[in-house]
C-alpha positions as CSV (number, residue, x, y, z in Angstrom):
1,M,165.1,111.9,120.5
2,R,168.0,109.4,120.6
3,I,169.0,107.2,117.6
4,W,169.9,103.6,118.7
5,G,169.9,102.2,115.2
6,A,169.5,104.1,111.9
7,R,170.0,101.4,109.1
8,G,167.5,99.9,107.0
9,S,167.3,96.3,105.5
10,V,170.3,94.6,107.4
11,P,172.9,95.5,109.9
12,T,176.1,96.9,108.5
13,P,179.1,96.1,110.8
14,E,181.6,97.3,108.2
15,R,184.3,100.0,108.9
16,D,183.4,102.3,106.1
17,K,179.7,102.7,107.5
18,L,180.2,102.7,111.2
19,G,180.5,106.5,111.4
20,V,176.7,106.7,110.8
21,G,176.2,103.3,112.4
22,G,175.5,99.7,111.6
23,N,172.3,98.8,113.6
24,T,168.9,98.6,112.4
25,S,165.9,100.8,113.2
26,C,165.4,101.7,116.9
27,V,164.6,105.2,118.2
28,E,164.0,106.5,121.7
29,V,161.8,109.6,122.5
30,K,162.3,110.8,126.1
31,L,159.4,112.6,127.6
32,P,159.2,115.5,130.1
33,S,157.6,112.9,132.7
34,G,161.0,111.1,132.6
35,E,159.6,108.1,130.7
36,S,160.7,107.0,127.3
37,L,158.8,105.7,124.3
38,I,160.8,103.2,122.1
39,F,160.0,103.0,118.4
40,D,160.9,99.8,116.5
41,A,163.0,96.9,117.8
42,G,165.8,96.5,115.1
43,T,169.2,95.5,116.3
44,G,169.7,98.9,118.0
45,I,167.3,98.0,120.8
46,R,170.0,95.7,122.3
47,N,172.2,98.5,123.3
48,L,169.1,100.7,124.5
49,G,168.1,97.8,126.8
50,F,171.6,97.7,128.4
51,D,171.4,101.7,128.8
52,L,168.0,101.4,130.5
53,M,169.5,99.0,132.9
54,R,172.3,101.3,133.7
55,R,170.0,104.3,134.2
56,S,167.9,102.7,136.7
57,H,166.8,99.4,137.8
58,K,163.4,100.8,138.6
59,Q,162.8,102.2,135.0
60,H,161.2,99.2,133.4
61,D,157.6,100.2,132.7
62,L,158.3,100.5,129.0
63,H,156.3,101.2,125.7
64,L,157.5,99.8,122.6
65,L,155.7,101.0,119.5
66,L,156.1,99.0,116.3
67,T,155.7,100.4,112.8
68,H,155.5,96.8,111.2
69,F,157.2,93.5,111.4
70,H,160.0,93.4,108.7
71,W,163.2,91.9,110.2
72,D,165.0,95.1,110.3
73,H,162.5,96.5,112.8
74,L,162.1,93.5,114.9
75,Q,165.2,91.4,114.9
76,G,166.7,92.8,118.2
77,L,163.7,92.1,120.4
78,P,165.0,88.8,121.7
79,F,168.1,90.5,122.9
80,F,166.3,93.4,124.7
81,A,167.5,92.9,128.4
82,P,164.5,94.3,130.2
83,L,162.4,91.4,128.7
84,Y,164.2,89.0,131.0
85,L,163.7,90.9,134.4
86,A,160.6,90.0,136.4
87,E,160.2,93.6,137.5
88,S,159.8,94.9,134.0
89,T,156.4,95.6,132.2
90,V,156.6,96.0,128.4
91,T,153.7,96.9,126.5
92,F,153.9,96.3,122.8
93,H,151.8,98.6,120.5
94,S,151.1,98.0,116.8
95,G,148.4,98.4,114.2
96,S,147.7,94.5,114.3
97,P,145.1,92.9,116.4
98,V,146.4,91.9,119.8
99,E,146.4,88.2,119.3
100,D,148.1,88.5,115.8
101,L,150.7,90.9,117.5
102,R,151.4,88.2,120.3
103,Q,151.8,85.4,117.6
104,I,154.0,87.5,115.4
105,L,156.4,88.5,118.2
106,G,156.4,85.0,119.4
107,G,157.2,83.5,116.1
108,Q,160.7,84.8,115.9
109,M,161.5,83.0,119.2
110,V,160.4,79.4,118.4
111,D,162.6,76.5,117.9
112,P,164.9,76.2,115.9
113,Y,165.4,79.9,115.7
114,F,165.9,80.8,119.3
115,P,166.6,79.1,122.6
116,M,164.1,80.9,124.9
117,K,160.4,80.8,124.0
118,F,158.7,84.4,123.9
119,D,156.0,83.4,126.5
120,L,158.6,82.3,129.0
121,V,160.5,85.6,129.3
122,A,160.4,87.0,132.9
123,A,158.7,90.5,132.2
124,T,155.0,91.2,132.3
125,M,154.0,91.7,128.7
126,N,150.8,93.7,127.4
127,F,149.8,93.9,124.0
128,D,147.8,96.9,122.3
129,Q,146.4,97.6,119.0
130,V,146.7,101.2,118.0
131,T,144.1,103.0,116.0
132,G,143.8,106.3,114.4
133,E,142.6,107.6,117.8
134,P,145.2,109.5,119.8
135,S,146.2,107.9,123.2
136,E,148.0,109.0,126.2
137,L,151.4,107.3,126.9
138,G,153.8,108.6,129.5
139,G,152.0,112.0,129.6
140,A,152.4,112.4,125.8
141,L,149.6,112.3,123.2
142,V,150.5,109.6,120.6
143,S,148.7,109.4,117.2
144,T,149.1,107.0,114.4
145,F,148.9,107.1,110.6
146,A,149.1,104.7,107.7
147,L,152.2,104.7,105.7
148,H,152.7,103.3,102.1
149,H,154.7,100.0,102.6
150,P,154.3,96.5,101.4
151,G,152.3,94.6,103.9
152,G,151.4,97.9,105.7
153,A,153.1,100.1,108.3
154,C,152.1,102.9,110.6
155,G,153.9,106.2,111.5
156,Y,153.6,107.8,114.8
157,R,153.1,111.4,115.9
158,I,154.1,112.4,119.6
159,D,152.7,115.6,121.1
160,S,154.0,116.8,124.5
161,G,154.4,120.1,126.1
162,G,153.5,121.9,122.9
163,R,156.4,120.0,121.0
164,R,155.8,117.6,118.1
165,V,157.8,114.7,116.8
166,V,156.9,112.6,113.8
167,Y,158.3,109.1,113.2
168,A,157.5,108.3,109.5
169,T,160.0,105.4,108.4
170,D,159.1,102.8,105.7
171,H,157.1,105.0,103.4
172,E,157.2,104.8,99.8
173,H,156.1,108.1,98.2
174,G,154.0,108.2,95.2
175,N,150.7,107.2,96.7
176,D,148.7,110.5,96.6
177,A,146.4,109.8,99.6
178,A,149.5,108.4,101.7
179,D,151.6,111.4,100.8
180,L,148.9,114.0,101.8
181,R,148.1,112.2,105.0
182,L,151.8,112.2,105.9
183,R,152.1,116.0,105.1
184,H,149.0,116.7,107.1
185,T,150.3,114.7,110.1
186,A,153.7,116.3,110.1
187,K,152.3,119.8,109.8
188,D,154.4,122.3,112.0
189,A,156.4,119.4,113.6
190,D,159.4,120.3,115.6
191,L,161.3,117.2,114.3
192,L,160.4,115.0,111.5
193,L,162.3,111.6,111.2
194,Y,161.7,110.2,107.7
195,D,162.6,107.3,105.5
196,S,165.2,108.4,102.9
197,Q,166.7,105.0,102.1
198,F,167.3,105.8,98.4
199,T,168.7,108.5,96.2
200,P,166.6,110.0,93.5
201,S,168.6,107.9,90.8
202,E,168.1,104.6,92.9
203,I,164.5,104.8,93.4
204,E,163.5,104.1,89.8
205,S,164.9,100.6,90.0
206,H,163.4,100.0,93.6
207,R,159.8,100.9,93.1
208,G,157.6,98.7,95.2
209,W,160.3,98.2,97.9
210,G,158.4,100.5,100.2
211,H,161.1,103.4,100.7
212,S,161.5,107.0,99.8
213,T,164.5,109.3,99.1
214,W,166.3,112.3,100.7
215,L,164.9,114.6,98.0
216,E,161.3,113.5,98.9
217,A,162.0,114.0,102.6
218,T,163.2,117.6,101.9
219,C,159.9,118.1,99.9
220,V,157.8,116.7,102.8
221,A,159.7,118.8,105.5
222,R,159.1,122.0,103.3
223,D,155.5,121.4,102.6
224,A,154.5,120.5,106.1
225,G,156.6,123.5,107.6
226,V,158.7,121.1,109.7
227,K,161.4,122.9,111.8
228,R,164.1,120.1,111.6
229,L,164.4,117.1,109.3
230,V,166.3,114.0,110.2
231,L,167.1,111.5,107.4
232,F,166.7,107.8,108.6
233,H,166.6,104.1,107.4
234,H,169.9,104.4,105.6
235,D,170.5,101.9,102.8
236,P,173.1,99.3,103.9
237,G,175.0,99.9,100.8
238,H,175.5,103.6,101.6
239,N,178.8,104.1,103.4
240,D,179.9,107.1,105.5
241,A,181.2,109.2,102.7
242,M,178.0,108.8,100.7
243,M,175.9,109.6,103.5
244,E,177.8,112.9,104.0
245,A,177.3,113.7,100.4
246,I,173.6,113.0,100.6
247,L,173.5,115.2,103.7
248,A,175.1,117.9,101.8
249,E,172.7,117.6,98.8
250,A,169.7,117.5,101.2
251,R,170.7,120.6,103.1
252,R,170.7,122.5,99.8
253,E,167.1,121.8,99.5
254,F,166.1,122.1,103.2
255,P,168.9,123.7,105.2
256,N,167.8,122.4,108.7
257,T,168.5,118.6,107.8
258,D,170.5,116.2,109.9
259,L,171.3,112.6,109.4
260,A,170.2,110.0,111.9
261,I,173.5,108.8,113.3
262,E,173.7,106.0,115.8
263,G,174.1,107.3,119.3
264,A,173.1,110.9,118.3
265,E,170.6,112.9,120.3
266,F,168.3,115.6,118.9
267,P,166.7,118.1,121.2
268,V,163.0,118.8,120.2
269,G,162.1,122.5,120.0
């Protein structure tokens, strides 16, 4: 798993935050088949697009799995280079009906917001509504589950070669059914990437914002028997020093914890 953007809410191109990284949510999971699954299209997807072009001009059959449509998970899409290549095929997956998905993605590329219309990009685009039923993508089994977030969001579980990754960002703990569902889905995962935007003291003034804490992340990891926890969706107000302090506290609760840092790669298993 490689992190291309780890921030929540807005990008943070500020010197004291660049150690962890300033781009918003985008994660790549590389499969044994050689294919990649892309999760979310925050500003980090721009650099991923350039990297895909450098790797191989033939590697453009892409799957982009979206958790929801808030700006920090979508604003990099118009700058994703493979969209502008005729040989690319990009399949968009989300929990929304296909026609709604097409309209939502196209809505950010209309006049006066963007000079190129979504329907005029060169790539072949496909649209898919994910359900609770697992589907096979790139040789991996991908399952979805509902998260507790304003407007709705879905998480993803990826099973391949006896390994399991769970991508669970933008989830506010406190909903019993959603919290239980998350723990069930993440059971025995090799790697859990989890929304930990707020500290325990910050969460009380941010109820209803749709995010969780580093402390809750450690509780989920421990309850689910997760092997490795990666803290994700960092608050734009948290600088590098604060993120290191958060990591130290989290490791006291769950030792095998890491920060999602832009450019970092995490082996699975």
